[in-house]
All heavy atoms as TSV, in Angstrom:
chain	resi	resn	atom	element	x	y	z
A	1	MET	N	N	99.056	105.984	122.494
A	1	MET	CA	C	99.822	105.753	121.287
A	1	MET	C	C	99.198	104.595	120.510
A	1	MET	O	O	98.744	103.622	121.088
A	1	MET	CB	C	101.288	105.441	121.608
A	1	MET	CG	C	102.119	105.228	120.351
A	1	MET	SD	S	103.811	104.714	120.615
A	1	MET	CE	C	104.540	106.239	121.109
A	2	ILE	N	N	99.197	104.719	119.225
A	2	ILE	CA	C	98.666	103.687	118.324
A	2	ILE	C	C	99.723	102.603	118.148
A	2	ILE	O	O	100.901	102.910	117.927
A	2	ILE	CB	C	98.324	104.301	116.959
A	2	ILE	CG1	C	97.244	105.369	117.104
A	2	ILE	CG2	C	97.918	103.220	115.960
A	2	ILE	CD1	C	97.077	106.237	115.881
A	3	VAL	N	N	99.336	101.340	118.238
A	3	VAL	CA	C	100.251	100.223	117.988
A	3	VAL	C	C	99.689	99.410	116.833
A	3	VAL	O	O	98.536	98.988	116.863
A	3	VAL	CB	C	100.423	99.325	119.234
A	3	VAL	CG1	C	101.305	98.131	118.911
A	3	VAL	CG2	C	101.004	100.124	120.392
A	4	VAL	N	N	100.524	99.226	115.799
A	4	VAL	CA	C	100.145	98.436	114.632
A	4	VAL	C	C	100.999	97.175	114.651
A	4	VAL	O	O	102.218	97.241	114.495
A	4	VAL	CB	C	100.375	99.222	113.322
A	4	VAL	CG1	C	100.022	98.364	112.121
A	4	VAL	CG2	C	99.574	100.514	113.335
A	5	ASP	N	N	100.367	96.030	114.868
A	5	ASP	CA	C	101.091	94.765	114.927
A	5	ASP	C	C	100.997	94.079	113.567
A	5	ASP	O	O	99.959	93.535	113.208
A	5	ASP	CB	C	100.502	93.875	116.018
A	5	ASP	CG	C	101.332	92.624	116.261
A	5	ASP	OD1	O	102.218	92.305	115.439
A	5	ASP	OD2	O	101.093	91.963	117.287
A	6	ALA	N	N	102.088	94.149	112.814
A	6	ALA	CA	C	102.123	93.529	111.488
A	6	ALA	C	C	103.140	92.385	111.452
A	6	ALA	O	O	103.645	92.025	110.393
A	6	ALA	CB	C	102.460	94.575	110.433
A	7	ARG	N	N	103.419	91.826	112.607
A	7	ARG	CA	C	104.352	90.700	112.655
A	7	ARG	C	C	103.789	89.535	111.848
A	7	ARG	O	O	102.600	89.260	111.902
A	7	ARG	CB	C	104.604	90.266	114.094
A	7	ARG	CG	C	105.390	91.304	114.881
A	7	ARG	CD	C	105.569	90.895	116.308
A	7	ARG	NE	N	104.276	91.078	116.996
A	7	ARG	CZ	C	104.115	90.929	118.301
A	7	ARG	NH1	N	105.129	90.582	119.065
A	7	ARG	NH2	N	102.932	91.125	118.842
A	8	GLY	N	N	104.683	88.900	111.084
A	8	GLY	CA	C	104.271	87.759	110.276
A	8	GLY	C	C	103.761	88.122	108.896
A	8	GLY	O	O	103.492	87.241	108.087
A	9	HIS	N	N	103.623	89.390	108.610
A	9	HIS	CA	C	103.143	89.842	107.300
A	9	HIS	C	C	104.303	90.381	106.476
A	9	HIS	O	O	105.224	90.976	107.002
A	9	HIS	CB	C	102.077	90.929	107.454
A	9	HIS	CG	C	100.834	90.429	108.099
A	9	HIS	ND1	N	99.861	89.747	107.413
A	9	HIS	CD2	C	100.427	90.499	109.385
A	9	HIS	CE1	C	98.899	89.429	108.246
A	9	HIS	NE2	N	99.216	89.869	109.459
A	10	ARG	N	N	104.222	90.183	105.179
A	10	ARG	CA	C	105.272	90.635	104.269
A	10	ARG	C	C	104.839	91.912	103.568
A	10	ARG	O	O	103.669	92.257	103.530
A	10	ARG	CB	C	105.586	89.537	103.253
A	10	ARG	CG	C	105.990	88.252	103.975
A	10	ARG	CD	C	106.978	87.339	103.369
A	10	ARG	NE	N	107.937	87.854	102.461
A	10	ARG	CZ	C	109.218	88.073	102.769
A	10	ARG	NH1	N	109.639	87.875	103.995
A	10	ARG	NH2	N	110.060	88.472	101.856
A	11	CYS	N	N	105.818	92.583	103.017
A	11	CYS	CA	C	105.629	93.811	102.257
A	11	CYS	C	C	104.541	93.587	101.203
A	11	CYS	O	O	104.535	92.543	100.568
A	11	CYS	CB	C	106.948	94.186	101.602
A	11	CYS	SG	S	106.883	95.651	100.572
A	12	PRO	N	N	103.623	94.483	101.038
A	12	PRO	CA	C	103.504	95.828	101.590
A	12	PRO	C	C	102.564	95.927	102.785
A	12	PRO	O	O	102.223	97.031	103.198
A	12	PRO	CB	C	102.941	96.616	100.412
A	12	PRO	CG	C	101.973	95.651	99.787
A	12	PRO	CD	C	102.658	94.295	99.929
A	13	VAL	N	N	102.138	94.802	103.360
A	13	VAL	CA	C	101.117	94.816	104.410
A	13	VAL	C	C	101.500	95.694	105.610
A	13	VAL	O	O	100.667	96.489	106.065
A	13	VAL	CB	C	100.743	93.377	104.845
A	13	VAL	CG1	C	99.816	93.390	106.053
A	13	VAL	CG2	C	100.119	92.633	103.676
A	14	PRO	N	N	102.727	95.615	106.158
A	14	PRO	CA	C	103.032	96.478	107.313
A	14	PRO	C	C	102.832	97.970	107.016
A	14	PRO	O	O	102.219	98.685	107.818
A	14	PRO	CB	C	104.500	96.157	107.622
A	14	PRO	CG	C	104.658	94.738	107.162
A	14	PRO	CD	C	103.830	94.673	105.910
A	15	SER	N	N	103.300	98.427	105.869
A	15	SER	CA	C	103.140	99.840	105.507
A	15	SER	C	C	101.676	100.192	105.282
A	15	SER	O	O	101.224	101.277	105.676
A	15	SER	CB	C	103.951	100.180	104.260
A	15	SER	OG	O	105.326	100.097	104.535
A	16	LEU	N	N	100.928	99.308	104.663
A	16	LEU	CA	C	99.507	99.571	104.419
A	16	LEU	C	C	98.729	99.664	105.735
A	16	LEU	O	O	97.864	100.533	105.895
A	16	LEU	CB	C	98.910	98.489	103.526
A	16	LEU	CG	C	99.415	98.459	102.084
A	16	LEU	CD1	C	98.860	97.241	101.357
A	16	LEU	CD2	C	99.054	99.733	101.360
A	17	ARG	N	N	99.040	98.786	106.670
A	17	ARG	CA	C	98.360	98.827	107.969
A	17	ARG	C	C	98.723	100.093	108.729
A	17	ARG	O	O	97.876	100.687	109.398
A	17	ARG	CB	C	98.704	97.592	108.792
A	17	ARG	CG	C	98.007	96.352	108.282
A	17	ARG	CD	C	98.154	95.214	109.233
A	17	ARG	NE	N	97.376	94.079	108.757
A	17	ARG	CZ	C	97.292	92.933	109.383
A	17	ARG	NH1	N	97.933	92.760	110.530
A	17	ARG	NH2	N	96.582	91.962	108.891
A	18	LEU	N	N	99.990	100.493	108.632
A	18	LEU	CA	C	100.409	101.718	109.296
A	18	LEU	C	C	99.711	102.926	108.686
A	18	LEU	O	O	99.195	103.786	109.400
A	18	LEU	CB	C	101.929	101.878	109.215
A	18	LEU	CG	C	102.505	103.121	109.892
A	18	LEU	CD1	C	102.175	103.143	111.379
A	18	LEU	CD2	C	104.005	103.174	109.667
A	19	ARG	N	N	99.662	102.967	107.366
A	19	ARG	CA	C	98.983	104.074	106.676
A	19	ARG	C	C	97.530	104.167	107.124
A	19	ARG	O	O	97.017	105.236	107.427
A	19	ARG	CB	C	99.053	103.897	105.166
A	19	ARG	CG	C	98.303	104.989	104.394
A	19	ARG	CD	C	98.206	104.687	102.921
A	19	ARG	NE	N	99.438	104.878	102.222
A	19	ARG	CZ	C	99.831	106.032	101.658
A	19	ARG	NH1	N	99.053	107.091	101.741
A	19	ARG	NH2	N	100.969	106.118	101.033
A	20	ARG	N	N	96.850	103.029	107.181
A	20	ARG	CA	C	95.439	103.000	107.576
A	20	ARG	C	C	95.273	103.483	109.023
A	20	ARG	O	O	94.341	104.234	109.335
A	20	ARG	CB	C	94.872	101.592	107.425
A	20	ARG	CG	C	93.370	101.522	107.638
A	20	ARG	CD	C	92.762	100.154	107.376
A	20	ARG	NE	N	93.148	99.619	106.087
A	20	ARG	CZ	C	93.744	98.434	105.914
A	20	ARG	NH1	N	94.037	97.663	106.961
A	20	ARG	NH2	N	94.055	98.003	104.715
A	21	ALA	N	N	96.178	103.077	109.903
A	21	ALA	CA	C	96.086	103.479	111.306
A	21	ALA	C	C	96.306	104.982	111.479
A	21	ALA	O	O	95.735	105.592	112.392
A	21	ALA	CB	C	97.101	102.710	112.139
A	22	LEU	N	N	97.119	105.579	110.610
A	22	LEU	CA	C	97.416	107.000	110.720
A	22	LEU	C	C	96.393	107.883	110.005
A	22	LEU	O	O	96.393	109.100	110.186
A	22	LEU	CB	C	98.816	107.287	110.155
A	22	LEU	CG	C	99.973	106.654	110.917
A	22	LEU	CD1	C	101.283	106.921	110.196
A	22	LEU	CD2	C	100.012	107.151	112.350
A	23	GLN	N	N	95.543	107.263	109.206
A	23	GLN	CA	C	94.551	108.009	108.444
A	23	GLN	C	C	93.701	108.871	109.368
A	23	GLN	O	O	93.214	108.395	110.397
A	23	GLN	CB	C	93.646	107.029	107.676
A	23	GLN	CG	C	92.735	107.672	106.695
A	23	GLN	CD	C	93.482	108.262	105.516
A	23	GLN	OE1	O	94.463	107.712	105.052
A	23	GLN	NE2	N	93.027	109.384	105.039
A	24	ASP	N	N	93.555	110.137	109.014
A	24	ASP	CA	C	92.723	111.098	109.746
A	24	ASP	C	C	93.233	111.438	111.145
A	24	ASP	O	O	92.488	112.017	111.943
A	24	ASP	CB	C	91.262	110.628	109.824
A	24	ASP	CG	C	90.628	110.524	108.442
A	24	ASP	OD1	O	90.946	111.356	107.577
A	24	ASP	OD2	O	89.829	109.595	108.234
A	25	GLN	N	N	94.474	111.084	111.455
A	25	GLN	CA	C	95.049	111.452	112.752
A	25	GLN	C	C	95.649	112.854	112.659
A	25	GLN	O	O	96.171	113.244	111.610
A	25	GLN	CB	C	96.137	110.450	113.162
A	25	GLN	CG	C	95.631	109.050	113.409
A	25	GLN	CD	C	94.645	108.997	114.559
A	25	GLN	OE1	O	94.815	109.639	115.594
A	25	GLN	NE2	N	93.571	108.244	114.358
A	26	PRO	N	N	95.609	113.614	113.729
A	26	PRO	CA	C	96.177	114.966	113.706
A	26	PRO	C	C	97.705	114.937	113.680
A	26	PRO	O	O	98.325	113.937	114.046
A	26	PRO	CB	C	95.660	115.581	115.010
A	26	PRO	CG	C	95.436	114.418	115.913
A	26	PRO	CD	C	94.998	113.284	115.014
A	27	ALA	N	N	98.282	116.041	113.235
A	27	ALA	CA	C	99.736	116.177	113.223
A	27	ALA	C	C	100.264	115.948	114.634
A	27	ALA	O	O	99.643	116.323	115.618
A	27	ALA	CB	C	100.122	117.566	112.724
A	28	GLY	N	N	101.398	115.260	114.704
A	28	GLY	CA	C	102.013	114.984	115.995
A	28	GLY	C	C	101.606	113.664	116.610
A	28	GLY	O	O	102.116	113.287	117.664
A	29	THR	N	N	100.706	112.935	115.957
A	29	THR	CA	C	100.296	111.628	116.459
A	29	THR	C	C	101.454	110.658	116.300
A	29	THR	O	O	102.084	110.594	115.254
A	29	THR	CB	C	99.074	111.093	115.688
A	29	THR	OG1	O	97.980	111.991	115.874
A	29	THR	CG2	C	98.678	109.701	116.146
A	30	ARG	N	N	101.722	109.888	117.338
A	30	ARG	CA	C	102.767	108.871	117.273
A	30	ARG	C	C	102.141	107.492	117.190
A	30	ARG	O	O	101.090	107.230	117.771
A	30	ARG	CB	C	103.682	108.952	118.486
A	30	ARG	CG	C	104.580	110.158	118.417
A	30	ARG	CD	C	105.695	110.062	119.391
A	30	ARG	NE	N	106.597	111.203	119.180
A	30	ARG	CZ	C	107.781	111.286	119.700
A	30	ARG	NH1	N	108.239	110.321	120.471
A	30	ARG	NH2	N	108.544	112.340	119.470
A	31	ALA	N	N	102.826	106.618	116.458
A	31	ALA	CA	C	102.384	105.234	116.318
A	31	ALA	C	C	103.604	104.332	116.361
A	31	ALA	O	O	104.706	104.728	115.967
A	31	ALA	CB	C	101.631	105.037	115.005
A	32	THR	N	N	103.400	103.118	116.816
A	32	THR	CA	C	104.449	102.110	116.849
A	32	THR	C	C	104.056	100.982	115.912
A	32	THR	O	O	102.948	100.455	116.009
A	32	THR	CB	C	104.631	101.550	118.278
A	32	THR	OG1	O	105.002	102.619	119.139
A	32	THR	CG2	C	105.703	100.484	118.311
A	33	LEU	N	N	104.968	100.633	115.013
A	33	LEU	CA	C	104.760	99.513	114.104
A	33	LEU	C	C	105.660	98.373	114.544
A	33	LEU	O	O	106.864	98.567	114.731
A	33	LEU	CB	C	105.109	99.904	112.659
A	33	LEU	CG	C	105.093	98.762	111.650
A	33	LEU	CD1	C	103.675	98.230	111.430
A	33	LEU	CD2	C	105.707	99.185	110.336
A	34	LEU	N	N	105.067	97.187	114.706
A	34	LEU	CA	C	105.821	95.967	114.982
A	34	LEU	C	C	105.801	95.140	113.714
A	34	LEU	O	O	104.720	94.844	113.183
A	34	LEU	CB	C	105.180	95.182	116.128
A	34	LEU	CG	C	104.992	95.939	117.439
A	34	LEU	CD1	C	104.217	95.088	118.435
A	34	LEU	CD2	C	106.333	96.360	118.013
A	35	ALA	N	N	106.983	94.783	113.210
A	35	ALA	CA	C	107.053	94.052	111.943
A	35	ALA	C	C	108.208	93.061	111.968
A	35	ALA	O	O	109.241	93.316	112.591
A	35	ALA	CB	C	107.225	95.021	110.788
A	36	THR	N	N	108.025	91.952	111.273
A	36	THR	CA	C	109.101	90.972	111.136
A	36	THR	C	C	109.699	90.986	109.736
A	36	THR	O	O	110.743	90.374	109.521
A	36	THR	CB	C	108.585	89.548	111.463
A	36	THR	OG1	O	107.380	89.308	110.741
A	36	THR	CG2	C	108.319	89.401	112.950
A	37	ASP	N	N	109.074	91.659	108.805
A	37	ASP	CA	C	109.606	91.772	107.444
A	37	ASP	C	C	110.694	92.841	107.437
A	37	ASP	O	O	110.424	94.010	107.729
A	37	ASP	CB	C	108.495	92.151	106.472
A	37	ASP	CG	C	108.956	92.172	105.027
A	37	ASP	OD1	O	110.172	92.018	104.772
A	37	ASP	OD2	O	108.108	92.349	104.140
A	38	PRO	N	N	111.935	92.465	107.094
A	38	PRO	CA	C	113.016	93.448	107.100
A	38	PRO	C	C	112.802	94.605	106.125
A	38	PRO	O	O	113.398	95.669	106.287
A	38	PRO	CB	C	114.259	92.640	106.730
A	38	PRO	CG	C	113.795	91.329	106.243
A	38	PRO	CD	C	112.392	91.128	106.718
A	39	MET	N	N	111.948	94.445	105.130
A	39	MET	CA	C	111.669	95.533	104.186
A	39	MET	C	C	110.972	96.715	104.864
A	39	MET	O	O	111.022	97.832	104.356
A	39	MET	CB	C	110.823	95.035	103.014
A	39	MET	CG	C	111.570	94.140	102.046
A	39	MET	SD	S	113.018	94.944	101.326
A	39	MET	CE	C	112.240	96.240	100.378
A	40	ALA	N	N	110.363	96.492	106.015
A	40	ALA	CA	C	109.714	97.595	106.740
A	40	ALA	C	C	110.731	98.666	107.098
A	40	ALA	O	O	110.408	99.853	107.136
A	40	ALA	CB	C	109.016	97.069	107.989
A	41	ARG	N	N	111.970	98.259	107.330
A	41	ARG	CA	C	113.035	99.207	107.657
A	41	ARG	C	C	113.250	100.199	106.511
A	41	ARG	O	O	113.658	101.335	106.723
A	41	ARG	CB	C	114.324	98.446	107.965
A	41	ARG	CG	C	115.427	99.299	108.519
A	41	ARG	CD	C	116.687	98.487	108.767
A	41	ARG	NE	N	116.542	97.446	109.753
A	41	ARG	CZ	C	116.759	97.602	111.065
A	41	ARG	NH1	N	117.096	98.775	111.527
A	41	ARG	NH2	N	116.636	96.595	111.884
A	42	ILE	N	N	112.961	99.767	105.287
A	42	ILE	CA	C	113.109	100.613	104.094
A	42	ILE	C	C	111.786	101.277	103.735
A	42	ILE	O	O	111.735	102.475	103.441
A	42	ILE	CB	C	113.624	99.765	102.910
A	42	ILE	CG1	C	115.022	99.221	103.235
A	42	ILE	CG2	C	113.619	100.576	101.612
A	42	ILE	CD1	C	115.497	98.141	102.285
A	43	ASP	N	N	110.708	100.505	103.763
A	43	ASP	CA	C	109.400	101.002	103.315
A	43	ASP	C	C	108.807	102.085	104.205
A	43	ASP	O	O	108.221	103.056	103.713
A	43	ASP	CB	C	108.388	99.851	103.221
A	43	ASP	CG	C	108.720	98.862	102.125
A	43	ASP	OD1	O	109.547	99.201	101.249
A	43	ASP	OD2	O	108.168	97.744	102.142
A	44	VAL	N	N	108.921	101.940	105.511
A	44	VAL	CA	C	108.272	102.879	106.427
A	44	VAL	C	C	108.852	104.291	106.321
A	44	VAL	O	O	108.086	105.255	106.277
A	44	VAL	CB	C	108.274	102.337	107.872
A	44	VAL	CG1	C	107.795	103.388	108.857
A	44	VAL	CG2	C	107.399	101.092	107.952
A	45	PRO	N	N	110.181	104.460	106.255
A	45	PRO	CA	C	110.683	105.831	106.068
A	45	PRO	C	C	110.162	106.491	104.789
A	45	PRO	O	O	109.847	107.684	104.784
A	45	PRO	CB	C	112.204	105.662	106.037
A	45	PRO	CG	C	112.451	104.438	106.857
A	45	PRO	CD	C	111.285	103.540	106.539
A	46	PHE	N	N	110.046	105.716	103.711
A	46	PHE	CA	C	109.491	106.269	102.472
A	46	PHE	C	C	108.025	106.637	102.660
A	46	PHE	O	O	107.579	107.691	102.197
A	46	PHE	CB	C	109.640	105.292	101.310
A	46	PHE	CG	C	111.011	105.274	100.712
A	46	PHE	CD1	C	111.811	104.156	100.826
A	46	PHE	CD2	C	111.507	106.382	100.033
A	46	PHE	CE1	C	113.081	104.140	100.284
A	46	PHE	CE2	C	112.779	106.374	99.480
A	46	PHE	CZ	C	113.569	105.249	99.607
A	47	LEU	N	N	107.266	105.781	103.339
A	47	LEU	CA	C	105.864	106.079	103.609
A	47	LEU	C	C	105.733	107.355	104.427
A	47	LEU	O	O	104.938	108.235	104.094
A	47	LEU	CB	C	105.200	104.922	104.364
A	47	LEU	CG	C	103.797	105.195	104.895
A	47	LEU	CD1	C	102.804	105.420	103.765
A	47	LEU	CD2	C	103.341	104.081	105.826
A	48	MET	N	N	106.535	107.470	105.471
A	48	MET	CA	C	106.424	108.644	106.329
A	48	MET	C	C	106.841	109.913	105.595
A	48	MET	O	O	106.253	110.970	105.810
A	48	MET	CB	C	107.241	108.454	107.614
A	48	MET	CG	C	106.703	107.336	108.500
A	48	MET	SD	S	104.905	107.362	108.772
A	48	MET	CE	C	104.724	108.909	109.656
A	49	GLN	N	N	107.797	109.810	104.724
A	49	GLN	CA	C	108.181	110.969	103.911
A	49	GLN	C	C	107.020	111.381	103.019
A	49	GLN	O	O	106.701	112.561	102.899
A	49	GLN	CB	C	109.410	110.642	103.073
A	49	GLN	CG	C	109.892	111.806	102.239
A	49	GLN	CD	C	111.129	111.451	101.427
A	49	GLN	OE1	O	111.542	110.295	101.361
A	49	GLN	NE2	N	111.718	112.440	100.810
A	50	GLU	N	N	106.358	110.395	102.423
A	50	GLU	CA	C	105.201	110.660	101.564
A	50	GLU	C	C	104.071	111.326	102.344
A	50	GLU	O	O	103.345	112.164	101.817
A	50	GLU	CB	C	104.714	109.336	100.964
A	50	GLU	CG	C	103.488	109.442	100.094
A	50	GLU	CD	C	103.016	108.087	99.611
A	50	GLU	OE1	O	103.870	107.240	99.262
A	50	GLU	OE2	O	101.793	107.877	99.599
A	51	LEU	N	N	103.949	110.965	103.624
A	51	LEU	CA	C	102.873	111.480	104.469
A	51	LEU	C	C	103.293	112.714	105.261
A	51	LEU	O	O	102.577	113.143	106.165
A	51	LEU	CB	C	102.398	110.386	105.432
A	51	LEU	CG	C	101.844	109.111	104.797
A	51	LEU	CD1	C	101.486	108.106	105.873
A	51	LEU	CD2	C	100.655	109.415	103.902
A	52	SER	N	N	104.446	113.277	104.944
A	52	SER	CA	C	104.987	114.455	105.646
A	52	SER	C	C	105.222	114.188	107.127
A	52	SER	O	O	105.122	115.091	107.955
A	52	SER	CB	C	104.064	115.669	105.479
A	52	SER	OG	O	103.922	115.987	104.124
A	53	GLY	N	N	105.519	112.951	107.458
A	53	GLY	CA	C	105.817	112.583	108.838
A	53	GLY	C	C	107.263	112.164	108.954
A	53	GLY	O	O	108.078	112.433	108.069
A	54	SER	N	N	107.594	111.480	110.043
A	54	SER	CA	C	108.972	111.047	110.233
A	54	SER	C	C	109.035	109.796	111.093
A	54	SER	O	O	108.109	109.480	111.836
A	54	SER	CB	C	109.793	112.164	110.879
A	54	SER	OG	O	109.246	112.506	112.128
A	55	VAL	N	N	110.157	109.090	110.952
A	55	VAL	CA	C	110.454	107.949	111.807
A	55	VAL	C	C	111.256	108.493	112.981
A	55	VAL	O	O	112.304	109.106	112.796
A	55	VAL	CB	C	111.250	106.865	111.048
A	55	VAL	CG1	C	111.622	105.722	111.987
A	55	VAL	CG2	C	110.457	106.343	109.859
A	56	ILE	N	N	110.762	108.302	114.182
A	56	ILE	CA	C	111.390	108.815	115.392
A	56	ILE	C	C	112.454	107.854	115.900
A	56	ILE	O	O	113.521	108.260	116.342
A	56	ILE	CB	C	110.341	109.051	116.508
A	56	ILE	CG1	C	109.239	109.987	116.031
A	56	ILE	CG2	C	110.978	109.560	117.785
A	56	ILE	CD1	C	109.709	111.358	115.629
A	57	GLU	N	N	112.154	106.555	115.831
A	57	GLU	CA	C	113.065	105.554	116.378
A	57	GLU	C	C	112.864	104.225	115.668
A	57	GLU	O	O	111.737	103.856	115.331
A	57	GLU	CB	C	112.782	105.390	117.877
A	57	GLU	CG	C	113.692	104.440	118.592
A	57	GLU	CD	C	113.349	104.330	120.064
A	57	GLU	OE1	O	112.914	105.329	120.664
A	57	GLU	OE2	O	113.498	103.223	120.606
A	58	THR	N	N	113.962	103.514	115.461
A	58	THR	CA	C	113.920	102.168	114.892
A	58	THR	C	C	114.782	101.269	115.766
A	58	THR	O	O	115.922	101.621	116.086
A	58	THR	CB	C	114.471	102.143	113.459
A	58	THR	OG1	O	113.718	103.046	112.650
A	58	THR	CG2	C	114.377	100.749	112.854
A	59	SER	N	N	114.239	100.129	116.154
A	59	SER	CA	C	115.023	99.162	116.919
A	59	SER	C	C	114.616	97.758	116.487
A	59	SER	O	O	113.586	97.562	115.839
A	59	SER	CB	C	114.814	99.354	118.421
A	59	SER	OG	O	113.464	99.162	118.760
A	60	GLU	N	N	115.454	96.791	116.830
A	60	GLU	CA	C	115.156	95.397	116.501
A	60	GLU	C	C	115.529	94.535	117.688
A	60	GLU	O	O	116.591	94.710	118.291
A	60	GLU	CB	C	115.926	94.954	115.263
A	60	GLU	CG	C	115.575	93.554	114.814
A	60	GLU	CD	C	116.197	93.159	113.485
A	60	GLU	OE1	O	116.847	94.003	112.849
A	60	GLU	OE2	O	116.041	91.993	113.107
A	61	ASN	N	N	114.626	93.606	118.030
A	61	ASN	CA	C	114.868	92.701	119.136
A	61	ASN	C	C	114.259	91.351	118.792
A	61	ASN	O	O	113.057	91.268	118.522
A	61	ASN	CB	C	114.263	93.265	120.424
A	61	ASN	CG	C	114.663	92.479	121.641
A	61	ASN	OD1	O	115.605	91.694	121.612
A	61	ASN	ND2	N	113.945	92.691	122.736
A	62	ASP	N	N	115.071	90.314	118.779
A	62	ASP	CA	C	114.614	88.956	118.467
A	62	ASP	C	C	113.865	88.877	117.147
A	62	ASP	O	O	112.840	88.203	117.029
A	62	ASP	CB	C	113.730	88.401	119.593
A	62	ASP	CG	C	114.498	88.168	120.879
A	62	ASP	OD1	O	115.703	87.848	120.800
A	62	ASP	OD2	O	113.898	88.309	121.962
A	63	GLY	N	N	114.352	89.603	116.136
A	63	GLY	CA	C	113.762	89.548	114.805
A	63	GLY	C	C	112.534	90.406	114.608
A	63	GLY	O	O	111.917	90.378	113.541
A	64	VAL	N	N	112.151	91.174	115.624
A	64	VAL	CA	C	110.985	92.055	115.503
A	64	VAL	C	C	111.470	93.499	115.413
A	64	VAL	O	O	112.155	93.989	116.311
A	64	VAL	CB	C	110.019	91.902	116.695
A	64	VAL	CG1	C	108.858	92.880	116.579
A	64	VAL	CG2	C	109.501	90.471	116.782
A	65	LEU	N	N	111.126	94.142	114.313
A	65	LEU	CA	C	111.426	95.563	114.150
A	65	LEU	C	C	110.355	96.370	114.865
A	65	LEU	O	O	109.163	96.060	114.764
A	65	LEU	CB	C	111.390	95.950	112.671
A	65	LEU	CG	C	112.548	95.514	111.809
A	65	LEU	CD1	C	112.206	95.747	110.344
A	65	LEU	CD2	C	113.796	96.285	112.185
A	66	THR	N	N	110.788	97.391	115.577
A	66	THR	CA	C	109.879	98.332	116.210
A	66	THR	C	C	110.205	99.697	115.644
A	66	THR	O	O	111.324	100.182	115.795
A	66	THR	CB	C	110.051	98.336	117.741
A	66	THR	OG1	O	109.798	97.015	118.230
A	66	THR	CG2	C	109.083	99.314	118.396
A	67	LEU	N	N	109.253	100.281	114.936
A	67	LEU	CA	C	109.430	101.604	114.353
A	67	LEU	C	C	108.415	102.549	114.973
A	67	LEU	O	O	107.214	102.283	114.929
A	67	LEU	CB	C	109.238	101.566	112.833
A	67	LEU	CG	C	110.282	100.736	112.093
A	67	LEU	CD1	C	109.692	99.418	111.661
A	67	LEU	CD2	C	110.810	101.491	110.922
A	68	ILE	N	N	108.917	103.619	115.565
A	68	ILE	CA	C	108.044	104.643	116.130
A	68	ILE	C	C	108.025	105.799	115.146
A	68	ILE	O	O	109.081	106.296	114.740
A	68	ILE	CB	C	108.526	105.104	117.507
A	68	ILE	CG1	C	108.541	103.910	118.457
A	68	ILE	CG2	C	107.628	106.224	118.039
A	68	ILE	CD1	C	109.139	104.197	119.819
A	69	VAL	N	N	106.823	106.184	114.731
A	69	VAL	CA	C	106.665	107.235	113.723
A	69	VAL	C	C	105.792	108.353	114.287
A	69	VAL	O	O	105.056	108.160	115.258
A	69	VAL	CB	C	106.042	106.685	112.419
A	69	VAL	CG1	C	106.905	105.574	111.831
A	69	VAL	CG2	C	104.624	106.181	112.648
A	70	GLU	N	N	105.896	109.506	113.657
A	70	GLU	CA	C	105.079	110.655	114.051
A	70	GLU	C	C	104.521	111.294	112.793
A	70	GLU	O	O	105.265	111.511	111.825
A	70	GLU	CB	C	105.906	111.656	114.841
A	70	GLU	CG	C	105.099	112.823	115.357
A	70	GLU	CD	C	105.924	113.717	116.251
A	70	GLU	OE1	O	106.030	113.401	117.450
A	70	GLU	OE2	O	106.475	114.709	115.734
A	71	THR	N	N	103.225	111.602	112.833
A	71	THR	CA	C	102.601	112.226	111.685
A	71	THR	C	C	103.034	113.681	111.559
A	71	THR	O	O	103.364	114.332	112.539
A	71	THR	CB	C	101.055	112.181	111.782
A	71	THR	OG1	O	100.652	112.852	112.966
A	71	THR	CG2	C	100.541	110.762	111.774
A	72	GLY	N	N	103.025	114.137	110.324
A	72	GLY	CA	C	103.274	115.548	110.044
A	72	GLY	C	C	101.932	116.220	109.880
A	72	GLY	O	O	101.116	116.242	110.812
A	73	ASP	N	N	101.638	116.704	108.678
A	73	ASP	CA	C	100.346	117.319	108.390
A	73	ASP	C	C	99.247	116.285	108.578
A	73	ASP	O	O	99.461	115.098	108.410
A	73	ASP	CB	C	100.300	117.838	106.939
A	73	ASP	CG	C	101.319	118.926	106.711
A	73	ASP	OD1	O	101.678	119.635	107.663
A	73	ASP	OD2	O	101.785	119.059	105.554
A	74	ALA	N	N	98.059	116.734	108.944
A	74	ALA	CA	C	96.924	115.843	109.120
A	74	ALA	C	C	96.693	115.049	107.831
A	74	ALA	O	O	96.774	115.588	106.738
A	74	ALA	CB	C	95.664	116.624	109.485
A	75	LEU	N	N	96.429	113.786	107.974
A	75	LEU	CA	C	96.266	112.898	106.822
A	75	LEU	C	C	94.800	112.760	106.468
A	75	LEU	O	O	93.955	112.587	107.333
A	75	LEU	CB	C	96.822	111.506	107.165
A	75	LEU	CG	C	98.276	111.470	107.631
A	75	LEU	CD1	C	98.647	110.057	108.030
A	75	LEU	CD2	C	99.186	111.960	106.544
A	76	THR	N	N	94.525	112.839	105.181
A	76	THR	CA	C	93.165	112.625	104.692
A	76	THR	C	C	93.249	111.820	103.403
A	76	THR	O	O	94.304	111.684	102.831
A	76	THR	CB	C	92.436	113.950	104.415
A	76	THR	OG1	O	93.201	114.696	103.461
A	76	THR	CG2	C	92.266	114.752	105.696
A	77	ASP	N	N	92.114	111.328	102.945
A	77	ASP	CA	C	92.095	110.563	101.681
A	77	ASP	C	C	92.432	111.410	100.515
A	77	ASP	O	O	92.117	112.438	100.225
A	77	ASP	CB	C	90.730	109.904	101.456
A	77	ASP	CG	C	90.699	108.531	102.081
A	77	ASP	OD1	O	91.761	107.952	102.320
A	77	ASP	OD2	O	89.588	108.048	102.335
């Protein structure tokens, strides 16, 4: 599984790093995003919708958001 650690970064960096990590991955690829910016809770679902993917799980522990996402159609530039 791909892990994108964007803790300490503010919007839009967590979403941009996640997008880059998912680039060229096949459908069904799962990734975990770690973020401390609360906007990730809003931005990532929109990103995944744009990429035909989905957010599988969202949790928060000690101020760190953990979002598990899954790609839909294969992503390309």
